[in-house]
C-alpha positions in Angstrom: 38.3 95.4 107.3 41.9 96.3 108.4 43.7 93.0 108.5 47.5 92.9 108.1 47.7 89.3 107.1 51.0 88.7 108.9 52.8 85.8 107.1 56.3 85.5 105.9 57.5 84.6 102.4 61.1 83.6 101.7 63.0 84.3 98.5 64.2 81.0 97.1 62.4 78.1 95.4 63.2 75.9 92.4 62.0 77.1 89.0 59.6 74.2 88.7 57.9 75.3 91.9 57.8 79.0 91.4 56.0 81.7 89.5 52.3 81.5 90.1 52.3 77.7 90.4 53.1 77.1 94.1 52.1 78.6 97.4 55.4 79.5 99.2 55.1 78.6 102.9 58.1 79.3 105.2 58.7 76.5 107.7 62.3 77.5 108.5 64.5 80.5 107.8 67.6 80.3 105.7 70.1 77.3 105.5 71.3 75.2 108.5 74.6 74.3 106.6 75.4 77.4 104.6 79.1 76.6 103.9 79.0 75.7 100.2 81.7 77.7 98.4 79.7 78.1 95.1 76.5 79.4 96.7 75.2 82.9 97.5 71.8 81.9 98.9 71.2 82.7 102.6 74.7 84.0 103.1 75.1 86.3 106.1 71.7 85.1 107.5 71.2 83.0 110.6 69.2 79.7 110.4 66.1 79.5 112.5 63.7 76.7 113.2 60.3 78.5 113.2 58.0 77.4 116.1 55.1 75.2 115.0 52.5 77.8 116.3 54.2 80.5 114.3 54.0 78.4 111.1 50.3 77.6 111.8 49.6 81.3 112.4 51.2 82.1 108.9 48.9 79.5 107.3 45.9 80.9 109.1 46.8 84.5 107.9 47.1 83.2 104.3 43.7 81.6 104.7 42.2 84.9 106.0 43.5 86.7 102.9 42.0 83.9 100.6 38.7 84.1 102.4 38.5 87.9 102.3 39.3 88.0 98.6 36.7 85.4 97.9 34.2 87.4 99.9 34.9 90.6 97.8 34.5 88.5 94.6 31.2 87.1 95.8 29.9 90.6 96.8 30.7 91.7 93.2 28.8 88.8 91.7 32.0 87.0 90.6 31.3 83.8 92.5 34.5 83.8 94.5 36.8 83.9 91.5 40.0 86.0 91.5 39.2 89.0 89.3 40.8 92.4 88.9 37.8 94.1 90.5 37.8 91.8 93.5 41.6 92.4 94.0 41.1 96.2 93.8 38.1 96.0 96.2 40.3 94.1 98.8 43.2 96.6 98.3 40.8 99.4 99.0 40.0 97.9 102.4 43.4 96.6 103.2 45.9 98.9 101.5 48.8 97.4 103.3 48.6 94.5 100.8 50.3 96.8 98.3 53.5 96.4 100.3 53.1 92.9 101.5 55.9 90.7 100.3 53.7 87.6 99.9 50.3 88.9 98.9 50.9 88.9 95.1 52.3 85.3 95.3 49.3 84.1 97.2 46.7 85.9 94.9 48.5 84.5 91.8 48.4 81.0 93.4 44.7 81.3 94.0 44.2 82.5 90.4 45.8 79.3 88.9 43.8 76.9 91.1 45.8 76.6 94.3 47.1 73.1 93.6 50.8 73.0 94.7 52.9 74.3 97.6 56.6 74.7 98.2 57.9 74.6 101.8 60.8 77.1 102.4 63.7 77.5 103.2 66.9 75.5 102.6 66.3 72.2 104.5 62.9 71.8 106.0 63.6 68.1 106.8 65.8 69.2 109.6 62.6 70.2 111.6 61.6 67.8 114.4 59.5 65.2 112.6 56.5 65.7 114.8 56.5 69.5 114.1 57.0 69.0 110.4 54.1 66.5 110.3 51.8 68.8 112.3 52.6 71.8 110.1 52.0 69.7 106.9 48.7 68.4 108.3 47.6 71.9 109.1 48.5 73.2 105.7 46.6 70.4 103.9 43.5 70.8 106.2 43.5 74.6 105.7 43.9 74.4 101.9 42.3 71.1 100.7 42.9 72.1 97.1 46.6 71.4 97.4 47.6 68.3 95.5 51.4 68.4 95.8 53.8 69.7 98.4 57.5 70.0 97.8 60.6 71.2 99.6 64.4 71.5 99.6 66.3 68.9 101.6 69.9 67.8 102.3 70.9 64.2 101.7 72.8 64.1 105.0 69.7 65.0 106.9 67.7 62.4 105.1 70.3 59.7 105.8 70.1 60.6 109.5 66.3 60.4 109.6 64.7 57.0 110.3 62.9 55.4 107.4 59.8 55.2 109.7 59.8 59.0 110.3 60.3 59.7 106.6 57.4 57.5 105.7 55.1 59.3 108.1 56.3 62.7 106.8 55.5 61.5 103.3 52.0 60.3 104.4 51.4 63.7 106.0 51.5 65.2 102.5 55.1 66.1 101.6 55.4 64.7 98.0 58.7 65.8 96.4 62.2 66.6 97.7 64.7 68.8 95.8 68.3 67.7 96.6 71.4 69.5 95.7 73.8 66.8 94.7 76.1 69.1 92.7 78.7 66.4 92.1 79.2 62.7 93.0 83.0 63.1 93.3 84.3 63.0 96.9 87.3 65.2 96.2 85.1 67.9 94.6 82.5 67.6 97.3 85.2 68.3 99.9 86.6 71.2 97.8 83.2 72.9 97.6 82.5 72.2 101.3 79.2 70.4 100.7 79.3 68.7 104.0 78.4 65.3 102.7 80.2 62.5 100.9 79.2 60.6 97.7 78.1 57.7 99.9 76.0 60.1 102.0 74.3 61.3 98.9 73.5 57.8 97.9 72.2 56.8 101.3 70.0 59.9 101.6 68.7 59.7 98.1 67.9 56.0 98.3 66.2 56.4 101.7 64.0 59.2 100.3 63.1 57.0 97.4 62.3 54.0 99.7 60.1 56.3 101.8 58.0 57.1 98.8 59.0 60.6 98.0 59.5 61.9 94.5 63.2 62.8 94.4 64.7 65.6 92.2 68.5 65.7 92.2 70.5 68.7 90.9 74.0 68.6 89.5 76.3 71.3 88.2 78.1 70.7 84.9 81.5 72.4 84.9 81.7 72.6 88.7 85.2 71.0 88.8 86.6 73.1 86.0 89.1 71.6 83.6 91.1 70.2 86.4 88.4 67.7 87.6 86.0 67.4 84.6 86.5 63.6 84.0 86.1 62.5 87.7 83.2 65.0 88.1 81.3 63.5 85.2 82.0 59.9 85.9 81.3 59.9 89.7 78.2 62.1 89.3 76.8 59.5 86.9 77.8 56.7 89.3 75.9 58.3 92.3 72.9 59.2 90.2 72.7 55.7 88.8 72.7 54.2 92.3 70.0 56.6 93.5 68.0 56.5 90.3 65.8 59.5 91.3 62.7 60.6 89.5 64.3 63.8 88.2 67.9 64.8 87.4 68.2 68.5 86.8 71.2 70.3 85.2 72.4 73.6 86.7 75.7 74.6 84.9 78.2 76.1 87.2 78.8 79.9 87.0 81.1 81.5 89.5 78.9 83.9 91.5 80.4 87.2 92.6 81.6 87.2 96.2 81.9 83.4 96.6 85.0 81.5 97.4 84.8 79.7 94.1 84.7 83.0 92.2 87.9 84.0 94.0 89.5 80.6 93.1 88.7 81.2 89.4 90.3 84.7 89.6 93.4 83.2 91.2 93.7 80.5 88.5 93.0 77.6 90.8 89.9 76.6 88.8 89.9 76.8 85.0 86.4 77.3 83.7 85.2 75.0 80.9 84.4 76.7 77.6 81.0 75.8 76.1 82.4 72.9 74.0 84.1 71.5 77.0 80.9 71.7 79.0 79.1 69.7 76.4 81.9 67.1 76.3 81.6 66.8 80.1 77.9 66.5 79.8 78.2 63.8 77.1 80.6 61.8 79.3 78.2 62.0 82.2 75.1 61.1 80.1 76.8 58.1 78.5 77.7 56.7 81.9 74.2 57.3 83.3 72.1 54.2 83.9 68.7 55.4 85.2 65.0 55.5 84.6 64.8 59.2 85.6 63.6 62.2 83.8 66.7 64.2 82.8 65.9 67.9 82.8 67.6 71.1 81.5 64.9 73.4 83.0 67.0 76.5 83.5 68.4 79.2 81.3 71.9 78.2 82.3 71.6 75.3 79.9 72.2 77.8 77.1 73.9 75.7 74.4 72.5 76.0 70.8 72.6 74.1 67.5 73.6 75.5 64.1 69.9 76.1 63.4 69.7 78.5 66.4 67.5 76.4 68.6 68.5 75.2 72.1 70.3 72.0 72.4 67.9 70.9 75.1 64.3 72.1 75.7 63.7 73.8 79.1 60.5 71.9 80.0 60.2 70.8 83.7 59.5 67.2 82.8 62.7 66.8 80.7 63.7 63.7 78.8 62.6 60.2 79.9 65.5 57.8 80.3 66.4 55.3 79.1 64.0 55.7 76.1 65.2 59.2 75.3 68.9 58.8 76.3 70.0 58.5 72.7 68.0 61.6 71.7 69.9 63.6 74.4 73.2 62.3 73.2 72.3 63.1 69.6 71.3 66.6 70.7 74.7 67.0 72.4 76.4 66.1 69.1 74.4 68.8 67.4 75.7 71.2 70.0 79.3 70.0 69.5 79.0 70.5 65.8 78.2 74.2 66.3 80.7 76.9 67.5 79.2 77.9 70.9 79.4 81.5 72.0 81.1 81.6 75.5 79.1 82.9 78.4 80.3 86.2 79.8 80.5 86.2 83.6 79.7 89.7 84.6 80.7 90.9 88.1 82.6 87.7 88.7 
């Protein structure tokens, strides 16, 4: 055996789709927009639509690795299960796996049951619908153990797709879309060069919901600094309430080194919120939020703590169910406000 298992693996995926949980399958390379002033992902890299046959070849190469590892396991009497001895046996015959960027991901995915997949990179929905459907179909046929497939998407792209196409894509096996709302405020959307208006976010999100996708929307507390905190909170709540997605996920803003927004902070054009002000903004947004979503703080950036030392919000992927747990979230915010929060130090800003 001397297979090379030639398949690509990208870098980025949401925390809820990462670790050993999801198979990472690259349908496109990088981001077709790539102008957001807060973002470091995909910068300096050209967007590519990967040909359908190339995607299928990647999936086939993954299947070859799975089959070969299972064969080594069976030869050792382990019944096809992923074991240390089976992995070592395969590495002995295919030493190139030691340097393969996706091999560990694929083996870990096998070990936990192979039930979910995440389609990379930044906006897979921009693919021609017929190619996306064919690639999803091949993935599902090749790995029938997969129960859920998710991907990043842009609201503007969803708004431009026909409802019929979206429904067929959903039927082909794509279950969940992760959308970067960031803010529902038009002035702030323009400032961060998001390339979509608040109404575009509403249209794209609602169309995805109507097509039957699970929709996960991300927003960034603190994104507008002190200068835009009220409008950021209120308009974000307005947009999210109109979409009423399945998930709302908090990703507090931190100025990343080398981004235009980092430069604006240094120049004094954006005044960062301190921890207490972040919680006040969050309270304003949550109070105005009228949804049946799960509101999630599943990222270490949601760092606020109470006087007893525990996190204000747990970091579980399923979050808090609204409206039933809305008051609980507001009560937790009050606990955070009652405690003097330590400011976050932005290294290398």
